[in-house]
Backbone as JSON, one array per atom type, in Angstrom:
{
  "sequence": "MALKINRDICTSCGDCEPVCPTKSIKPFKGTYKIEADTCTECEGEFDEPQCLKVCMEDDCIEYV",
  "N": [[115.07, 46.05, 75.34], [115.36, 48.97, 76.68], [116.52, 52.3, 76.99], [116.09, 55.0, 79.7], [115.21, 58.8, 80.09], [115.67, 60.8, 83.37], [113.51, 62.7, 84.17], [113.75, 64.4, 85.8], [116.24, 65.17, 86.89], [117.99, 65.43, 85.14], [119.78, 67.7, 82.87], [119.34, 69.05, 80.16], [121.61, 69.94, 78.48], [122.15, 68.48, 76.23], [124.0, 66.69, 75.69], [123.82, 63.95, 74.98], [121.72, 63.47, 72.78], [123.42, 63.86, 70.03], [124.98, 61.5, 69.9], [123.86, 59.3, 69.79], [123.26, 56.72, 68.19], [120.94, 55.44, 66.82], [119.21, 57.41, 66.76], [117.48, 58.02, 68.49], [117.25, 59.49, 70.82], [114.93, 62.66, 71.39], [114.39, 66.03, 72.13], [112.19, 66.79, 74.41], [109.7, 67.95, 76.09], [111.37, 70.43, 77.27], [113.8, 69.05, 78.13], [115.08, 65.73, 77.51], [114.1, 62.97, 75.73], [114.0, 59.17, 75.42], [112.97, 57.12, 73.07], [111.54, 54.45, 73.44], [110.73, 52.61, 71.98], [112.48, 52.76, 69.44], [115.73, 52.02, 71.1], [117.96, 50.6, 70.47], [120.03, 50.55, 72.79], [122.36, 50.56, 71.96], [123.44, 48.17, 71.46], [125.46, 46.29, 69.35], [126.87, 48.09, 67.94], [128.19, 49.13, 69.95], [130.12, 48.98, 72.37], [128.95, 49.8, 75.01], [126.2, 51.93, 75.74], [125.49, 54.82, 74.68], [124.63, 57.56, 75.2], [124.8, 56.9, 77.73], [127.62, 56.88, 78.46], [128.57, 59.15, 77.66], [126.63, 61.2, 79.46], [126.7, 63.82, 82.21], [125.33, 63.31, 84.6], [124.8, 61.82, 87.45], [122.6, 58.76, 87.46], [121.29, 59.81, 85.71], [119.87, 58.45, 83.22], [118.39, 55.56, 82.63], [118.13, 51.96, 82.87], [115.23, 50.68, 81.86]],
  "CA": [[115.16, 46.84, 76.4], [115.95, 50.37, 76.63], [117.37, 53.54, 77.99], [115.08, 56.2, 80.13], [116.31, 59.65, 80.96], [115.15, 60.81, 84.59], [113.53, 64.22, 83.8], [114.37, 65.67, 87.4], [117.57, 64.97, 86.83], [118.56, 65.76, 82.8], [120.11, 69.23, 82.93], [119.07, 69.6, 79.47], [122.59, 69.8, 78.15], [122.11, 67.99, 74.95], [125.14, 65.69, 75.08], [123.11, 62.79, 74.43], [121.53, 62.93, 71.52], [124.08, 63.79, 69.22], [126.09, 60.32, 70.38], [122.82, 58.12, 69.41], [123.05, 56.08, 66.84], [119.42, 55.09, 66.41], [118.51, 58.7, 66.73], [116.51, 57.95, 69.36], [117.12, 60.65, 71.99], [114.88, 63.48, 71.25], [113.76, 66.92, 72.95], [111.03, 66.65, 75.06], [109.74, 69.18, 77.36], [112.49, 71.14, 78.34], [114.52, 68.13, 78.31], [115.15, 64.75, 76.44], [113.4, 61.58, 76.18], [114.25, 58.21, 74.81], [112.37, 56.57, 72.02], [111.89, 52.8, 73.71], [110.7, 51.01, 70.4], [113.84, 52.09, 68.44], [116.59, 52.35, 71.23], [118.69, 49.48, 71.01], [121.08, 50.3, 74.01], [123.51, 50.49, 71.14], [124.11, 46.47, 71.41], [126.33, 45.31, 67.97], [127.36, 49.18, 67.45], [129.02, 50.08, 70.93], [130.08, 47.91, 73.83], [127.86, 50.76, 75.89], [125.25, 52.7, 75.72], [126.66, 56.19, 74.1], [124.35, 58.5, 75.69], [125.28, 56.48, 78.62], [128.88, 57.21, 78.28], [128.54, 61.33, 77.91], [125.63, 61.79, 80.1], [127.2, 64.01, 83.32], [124.38, 63.61, 85.88], [124.4, 60.36, 88.21], [121.65, 58.56, 87.44], [120.43, 60.76, 85.18], [119.45, 57.75, 82.25], [118.69, 54.44, 83.57], [117.6, 50.92, 81.78], [114.02, 50.23, 82.24]],
  "C": [[115.57, 48.13, 75.78], [116.08, 51.08, 77.83], [115.94, 54.68, 78.49], [115.53, 57.22, 80.63], [115.12, 59.82, 81.92], [114.97, 62.17, 84.19], [114.0, 65.28, 84.83], [115.57, 65.57, 87.5], [118.66, 65.87, 85.57], [118.51, 67.27, 83.44], [120.07, 69.9, 81.16], [120.46, 69.93, 78.59], [122.83, 69.6, 76.97], [123.21, 66.74, 74.26], [124.92, 64.71, 74.37], [122.32, 62.23, 73.2], [122.27, 63.12, 70.06], [124.95, 62.13, 69.1], [125.17, 59.19, 69.9], [122.16, 57.59, 68.17], [121.92, 55.63, 66.03], [118.75, 56.55, 66.06], [117.29, 58.12, 67.52], [116.12, 58.61, 70.44], [116.26, 61.94, 70.99], [114.27, 64.64, 72.41], [112.7, 66.66, 73.38], [110.73, 67.6, 76.49], [110.22, 70.2, 78.4], [113.45, 70.11, 78.49], [114.32, 67.28, 77.4], [114.22, 63.46, 77.03], [114.15, 60.53, 75.62], [113.56, 57.46, 74.41], [112.3, 54.77, 72.51], [111.83, 52.23, 72.26], [112.02, 51.61, 69.1], [115.55, 52.29, 69.41], [116.98, 50.7, 71.63], [119.9, 48.86, 71.98], [122.48, 49.62, 73.6], [124.11, 49.45, 71.32], [124.75, 46.4, 69.19], [126.56, 46.72, 67.81], [128.6, 49.44, 68.28], [129.3, 48.93, 72.29], [129.58, 48.18, 75.26], [127.23, 51.68, 75.48], [126.2, 54.58, 75.53], [126.4, 57.12, 74.98], [124.76, 58.0, 77.97], [126.45, 57.21, 79.55], [129.35, 58.75, 78.5], [127.64, 61.41, 79.05], [126.69, 62.21, 81.87], [126.83, 63.98, 84.81], [124.33, 62.0, 85.99], [122.93, 59.98, 87.9], [120.43, 59.35, 86.36], [119.57, 59.26, 83.51], [119.71, 56.34, 82.58], [117.87, 53.32, 82.74], [116.11, 51.08, 82.98], [113.62, 48.61, 82.01]]
}
């Protein structure tokens, strides 16, 4: 499974990009996107996805 950034809600703050242990979060057309093929939802490294932990916008990052 992977996570997805809702571009309509993303404020492009960039807080999520540096905390991603798999470097799956990339800038994309003025906001950010999560590469589904490399996103592990931080399983095996953290108890919860780190991008969800730092994102200040409700429902910006969601499970696909």
